[in-house]
DRENKELUM-245774 format. One record per atom (N, C-alpha, C): residue in one letter; x negated, y, z. Coordinates in steps of 0.1 Angstrom, whole numbers, padded with zeros to 4 digits, always signed. Layout:
AXYZ;...
This chain:
M-0008-0011+0000;M+0000+0000+0000;M-0008+0012+0000;P-0008+0021-0009;P-0014+0033-0009;P-0013+0043+0003;L-0024+0049+0006;L-0022+0059+0018;L-0015+0071+0014;H-0007+0077+0022;H-0001+0091+0020;H-0012+0100+0018;P-0011+0110+0008;P-0021+0119+0004;P-0028+0124+0016;N-0021+0130+0027;N-0027+0135+0039;N-0037+0125+0044;A-0033+0112+0047;A-0040+0102+0052;A-0052+0099+0044;Y-0051+0099+0030;Y-0061+0095+0021;Y-0072+0106+0023;Y-0069+0120+0023;Y-0079+0129+0024;Y-0085+0129+0040;L-0078+0128+0049;L-0084+0128+0062;L-0092+0116+0065;D-0087+0105+0061;D-0096+0094+0062;D-0110+0093+0053;G-0109+0100+0042;G-0120+0102+0034;G-0131+0111+0040;I-0126+0121+0046;I-0134+0131+0054;I-0140+0125+0065;R-0132+0117+0073;R-0136+0110+0086;R-0147+0100+0082;H-0146+0094+0071;H-0155+0082+0069;H-0166+0086+0057;H-0166+0098+0054;H-0176+0104+0046;H-0176+0097+0033;R-0165+0095+0027;R-0163+0089+0012;R-0167+0099+0002;P-0176+0097-0006;P-0181+0106-0016;P-0170+0108-0026;E-0162+0099-0030;E-0152+0100-0040;E-0142+0108-0036;V-0137+0107-0024;V-0126+0116-0018;V-0132+0131-0016;I-0143+0133-0011;I-0150+0146-0009;I-0150+0152-0023;R-0156+0144-0034;R-0157+0151-0047;R-0142+0155-0052;G-0132+0147-0050;G-0118+0149-0053;G-0113+0161-0046;I-0116+0163-0034;I-0112+0176-0025;I-0118+0187-0032;F-0131+0186-0036;F-0137+0197-0041;F-0131+0202-0056;S-0130+0191-0063;S-0124+0195-0076;S-0109+0200-0077;E-0103+0194-0066;E-0088+0197-0067;E-0084+0210-0059;F-0092+0212-0048;F-0088+0225-0039;F-0097+0236-0039;L-0110+0235-0043;L-0120+0246-0045;L-0115+0257-0053;P-0109+0253-0065;P-0105+0265-0075;P-0095+0274-0068;M-0085+0268-0061;M-0074+0277-0054;M-0082+0285-0043;V-0090+0280-0036;V-0097+0288-0026;V-0107+0298-0031;A-0113+0295-0042;A-0122+0305-0048;A-0114+0315-0055;A-0103+0312-0061;A-0093+0324-0066;A-0089+0333-0055;F-0085+0328-0044;F-0081+0336-0033;F-0093+0345-0029;I-0104+0339-0027;I-0116+0347-0021;I-0120+0357-0031;R-0120+0353-0044;R-0124+0364-0054;R-0113+0375-0054;Q-0101+0373-0051;Q-0090+0383-0051;Q-0092+0392-0039;N-0099+0387-0030;N-0101+0394-0016;N-0115+0398-0014;S-0122+0403-0025;S-0135+0409-0026;S-0146+0400-0022;G-0145+0386-0026;G-0155+0376-0023;G-0160+0372-0037;T-0171+0363-0036;T-0177+0356-0049;T-0174+0342-0049;D-0177+0334-0059;D-0177+0320-0059;D-0185+0314-0048;E-0198+0319-0047;E-0207+0314-0036;E-0201+0316-0020;D-0193+0328-0019;D-0186+0330-0006;D-0175+0317-0005;A-0167+0316-0016;A-0157+0304-0016;A-0163+0290-0014;R-0175+0287-0019;R-0182+0275-0016;R-0187+0273-0001;D-0191+0284+0004;D-0195+0285+0019;D-0182+0283+0027;I-0173+0290+0024;I-0159+0289+0033;I-0154+0276+0033;F-0154+0271+0019;F-0149+0257+0018;F-0157+0247+0026;M-0169+0247+0024;M-0177+0238+0032;M-0176+0239+0047;D-0175+0251+0053;D-0172+0253+0067;D-0158+0247+0071;A-0148+0250+0062;A-0135+0245+0065;A-0136+0229+0066;L-0142+0223+0057;L-0143+0207+0057;L-0151+0203+0069;E-0161+0211+0073;E-0168+0208+0085;E-0159+0209+0097;A-0152+0219+0098;A-0144+0220+0109;A-0132+0211+0110;I-0127+0205+0097;I-0118+0194+0098;I-0125+0182+0101;Y-0138+0179+0097;Y-0145+0167+0102;Y-0145+0168+0117;R-0150+0180+0123;R-0151+0180+0137;R-0139+0177+0146;K-0128+0183+0139;K-0114+0179+0146;K-0110+0164+0146;L-0114+0159+0134;L-0111+0144+0132;L-0121+0136+0142;R-0133+0140+0143;R-0142+0133+0152;R-0137+0134+0166;D-0134+0146+0171;D-0130+0149+0184;D-0116+0144+0187;D-0106+0145+0179;D-0092+0142+0182;D-0086+0136+0170;D-0075+0131+0174;D-0066+0126+0162;D-0058+0136+0156;L-0058+0138+0143;L-0053+0150+0137;L-0041+0144+0128;E-0028+0150+0131;E-0017+0146+0123;E-0011+0159+0116;L-0010+0158+0104;L-0007+0171+0096;L+0010+0170+0094;T+0016+0181+0096;T+0029+0182+0094;T+0033+0188+0080;A+0023+0192+0074;A+0023+0198+0061;A+0014+0192+0052;S+0011+0197+0039;S+0003+0190+0030;S-0011+0194+0033;F-0020+0185+0031;F-0034+0186+0032;F-0038+0200+0026;S-0032+0203+0014;S-0038+0215+0005;S-0034+0227+0014;T-0022+0228+0019;T-0017+0239+0027;T-0026+0240+0040;Y-0030+0230+0048;Y-0038+0230+0059;Y-0052+0235+0055;L-0058+0229+0045;L-0071+0234+0042;L-0072+0249+0037;F-0061+0254+0029;F-0060+0267+0025;F-0059+0276+0036;E-0052+0273+0046;E-0050+0282+0057;E-0063+0283+0065;I-0070+0272+0068;I-0081+0272+0073;I-0092+0281+0065;C-0093+0279+0054;C-0102+0288+0044;C-0097+0303+0045;K-0085+0305+0045;K-0081+0321+0047;K-0085+0324+0061;R-0084+0318+0072;R-0087+0322+0085;R-0101+0324+0086;L-0110+0316+0079;L-0124+0317+0080;L-0128+0330+0072;W-0121+0331+0060;W-0125+0343+0053;W-0121+0357+0060;Y-0109+0357+0066;Y-0106+0370+0073;Y-0115+0371+0085;K-0118+0359+0092;K-0127+0361+0103;K-0140+0366+0099;R-0145+0362+0088;R-0159+0367+0083;R-0159+0381+0082;F-0150+0388+0079;F-0147+0402+0077;F-0141+0408+0089;R-0142+0402+0100;R-0138+0408+0114;R-0124+0415+0115;R-0116+0407+0108;R-0104+0412+0109;R-0097+0408+0123;K-0089+0418+0129;K-0085+0415+0142;K-0073+0405+0144;K-0064+0404+0133;K-0053+0396+0134;K-0053+0386+0122;F-0046+0376+0123;F-0043+0367+0111;F-0030+0371+0106;E-0029+0381+0098;E-0017+0386+0092;E-0019+0387+0077;S-0019+0376+0069;S-0021+0378+0056;S-0010+0375+0047;G+0003+0377+0053;G+0014+0374+0045;G+0015+0358+0043;V+0016+0351+0054;V+0015+0336+0054;V+0024+0330+0042;T+0017+0322+0035;T+0025+0316+0023;T+0027+0300+0024;T+0026+0296+0038;T+0027+0282+0039;T+0041+0277+0037;D+0043+0266+0034;D+0056+0260+0034;D+0060+0253+0046;D+0053+0254+0056;D+0057+0250+0069;D+0049+0258+0081;A+0056+0264+0089;A+0052+0272+0099;A+0044+0265+0109;E+0046+0252+0111;E+0038+0244+0121;E+0023+0245+0118;V+0021+0247+0104;V+0007+0246+0100;V-0001+0257+0108;L+0005+0268+0110;L-0002+0278+0118;L-0006+0275+0130;T+0002+0266+0137;T+0000+0263+0151;T-0013+0254+0151;I-0012+0244+0140;I-0023+0235+0140;I-0037+0241+0136;V-0036+0252+0127;V-0047+0260+0124;V-0053+0268+0136;Q-0043+0272+0144;Q-0047+0280+0156;Q-0056+0270+0166;E-0051+0258+0167;E-0057+0250+0176;E-0071+0246+0171;L-0074+0248+0158;L-0087+0246+0152;L-0097+0258+0155;D-0092+0268+0162;D-0101+0278+0163;D-0115+0274+0171;Q-0114+0266+0180;Q-0126+0261+0188;Q-0135+0253+0179;S-0129+0245+0169;S-0137+0238+0159;S-0144+0249+0150;L-0137+0258+0145;L-0142+0268+0136;L-0153+0275+0143;E-0152+0280+0155;E-0162+0288+0162;E-0174+0277+0163;E-0173+0266+0166;E-0184+0257+0168;E-0191+0255+0156;T-0185+0254+0145;T-0189+0254+0130;T-0198+0266+0127;E-0193+0277+0131;E-0201+0290+0128;E-0212+0290+0139;R-0213+0286+0151;R-0223+0286+0159;R-0234+0276+0154;M-0230+0264+0150;M-0240+0255+0144;M-0245+0260+0131;K-0238+0268+0124;K-0245+0271+0111;K-0254+0282+0114;L-0252+0291+0124;L-0262+0301+0129;L-0274+0293+0136;M-0272+0284+0143;M-0283+0275+0149;M-0291+0269+0139;R-0286+0263+0128;R-0293+0257+0118;R-0301+0267+0110;E-0296+0279+0107;E-0303+0289+0101;E-0316+0293+0109;K-0314+0295+0122;K-0325+0299+0130;K-0334+0290+0132;F-0330+0276+0133;F-0339+0266+0136;F-0349+0264+0124;A-0344+0267+0112;A-0351+0267+0099;A-0363+0278+0099;Q-0362+0287+0108;Q-0372+0298+0109;Q-0383+0294+0118;L-0381+0284+0126;L-0391+0280+0136;L-0404+0275+0127;Q-0415+0274+0133;Q-0427+0268+0129;Q-0424+0253+0126;E-0431+0247+0118;E-0429+0233+0115;E-0430+0224+0126;D-0441+0226+0133;D-0443+0217+0145;D-0432+0218+0155;C-0426+0230+0157;C-0415+0232+0166;C-0403+0224+0162;Q-0400+0225+0148;Q-0389+0217+0141;Q-0391+0202+0144;K-0403+0197+0141;K-0406+0183+0143;K-0404+0179+0157;L-0410+0186+0168;L-0410+0182+0180;L-0394+0182+0185;M-0387+0192+0182;M-0374+0193+0186;M-0365+0182+0180;N-0367+0180+0167;N-0360+0169+0160;N-0362+0155+0167;L-0375+0153+0169;L-0378+0140+0176;L-0373+0138+0189;S-0373+0148+0198;S-0367+0149+0211;S-0352+0149+0213;W-0346+0155+0202;W-0331+0156+0202;W-0324+0146+0194;H-0329+0141+0183;H-0323+0132+0174;H-0328+0117+0174;T-0336+0114+0182;T-0342+0100+0182;T-0339+0094+0197;D-0342+0083+0197;D-0341+0075+0212;D-0353+0077+0218;K-0363+0083+0214;K-0376+0084+0220;K-0376+0094+0233;N-0383+0089+0243;N-0384+0098+0253;N-0396+0107+0252;M-0398+0117+0260;M-0408+0127+0257;M-0422+0122+0256;E-0425+0111+0265;E-0439+0106+0262;E-0440+0099+0249;E-0431+0092+0243;E-0432+0087+0230;E-0433+0098+0220;V-0425+0108+0222;V-0424+0120+0213;V-0440+0126+0212;A-0445+0129+0224;A-0458+0133+0226;A-0469+0126+0218;E-0468+0112+0221;E-0476+0104+0216;E-0476+0103+0199;S-0464+0104+0194;S-0462+0104+0180;S-0468+0116+0173;M-0467+0128+0180;M-0473+0141+0175;M-0487+0141+0179;G-0493+0134+0187;G-0507+0135+0189;G-0509+0145+0200;M-0500+0147+0209;M-0502+0157+0220;M-0501+0149+0234;T-0505+0156+0244;T-0504+0152+0258;T-0490+0154+0261;Y-0485+0145+0271;Y-0472+0146+0276;Y-0469+0161+0282;G-0478+0166+0289;G-0476+0179+0294;G-0476+0191+0284;Y-0484+0190+0274;Y-0484+0200+0263;Y-0472+0199+0255;A-0468+0186+0253;A-0454+0185+0245;A-0443+0191+0252;R-0442+0189+0265;R-0430+0195+0271;R-0431+0210+0272;K-0444+0215+0275;K-0445+0230+0273;K-0442+0235+0260;R-0447+0229+0250;R-0445+0234+0235;R-0429+0232+0233;K-0423+0222+0237;K-0408+0221+0235;K-0401+0233+0242;H-0405+0236+0254;H-0399+0246+0262;H-0400+0261+0253;I-0413+0262+0249;I-0415+0274+0242;I-0407+0276+0228;C-0406+0264+0222;C-0399+0263+0209;C-0385+0267+0211;Q-0379+0260+0222;Q-0365+0263+0226;Q-0362+0276+0229;E-0370+0283+0237;E-0370+0297+0240;E-0370+0305+0226;R-0379+0303+0218;R-0379+0309+0205;R-0368+0309+0197;L-0361+0296+0197;L-0349+0294+0190;L-0337+0303+0197;I-0337+0302+0209;I-0327+0310+0217;I-0328+0325+0214;A-0340+0330+0213;A-0343+0344+0210;A-0339+0348+0197;L-0342+0339+0187;L-0338+0341+0172;L-0321+0343+0172;V-0316+0332+0178;V-0301+0332+0176;V-0295+0344+0184;K-0299+0348+0197;K-0294+0360+0203;K-0297+0374+0196;A-0309+0373+0188;A-0311+0384+0180;A-0302+0387+0168;D-0296+0378+0164;D-0286+0378+0152;D-0275+0385+0156;P-0268+0395+0147;P-0257+0403+0151;P-0245+0394+0152;R-0245+0382+0144;R-0233+0372+0145;R-0231+0365+0159;Y-0243+0365+0167;Y-0242+0359+0179;Y-0232+0365+0189;L-0230+0378+0189;L-0221+0384+0197;L-0206+0383+0193;E-0205+0381+0180;E-0191+0378+0175;E-0186+0365+0178;L-0196+0355+0180;L-0189+0342+0183;L-0186+0339+0198;K-0173+0336+0200;K-0168+0332+0213;K-0177+0321+0219;T-0177+0321+0232;T-0183+0309+0239;T-0172+0302+0247;Y-0173+0289+0248;Y-0163+0283+0255;Y-0168+0275+0267;
C-alpha cells in the first residue's frame, strides 16, 4: 500500500532517502524560490532557506513525532516563509496567510525552537570553519568520536595535558567568534 504523500515525504526526510529529498527539491523549491524572489531575495537565498527548513523538519522528526493536518507542501512553504521573514527581522508573522488549513500555523509555531536551533547550528558551523585546522581536528575527535581525551591526545601527537589545554583554548575561541557575530544577539536561547 503506498504511503500518504505527507508520510512519504516525512519518512524520506527522517531516513535520509536521496530519491525523496531530490523529489522534494524538484517539486517544492521552485515555489519557494518564486516567493523569495518576489520578496527581494535571490535564488541562492531560496536554496539557503529551503535547506534550513528541511533541516528544521528533520530535527522535529528526530526529536518528536510529527503529524501534519495539512499537506506537506503547505507546511514546508509556511516554514520557508517564516524563515524568510525572520531573516529580515520582521516583528510579526503577518504575511497574509495563504494556507488551506489554519492548524498549520499552530504546527509551524511549534517549530520555532527547531528553527532557532537550526540557525544557531548554522552560525556555529560557520564559525567552526574559521578555527585553525588543528582546533577543528581536536574538537571533532573529542566531540564526534568515542575516543576519550587521552586517546585524542595520542592520535594528535600531544600530551594529555596539552590536548586538554588546547581544546579549552579552541572552545573559547569558537565561543568568542560566535558571540562577536551580530546574529548571535538575534537568536533566542532556551
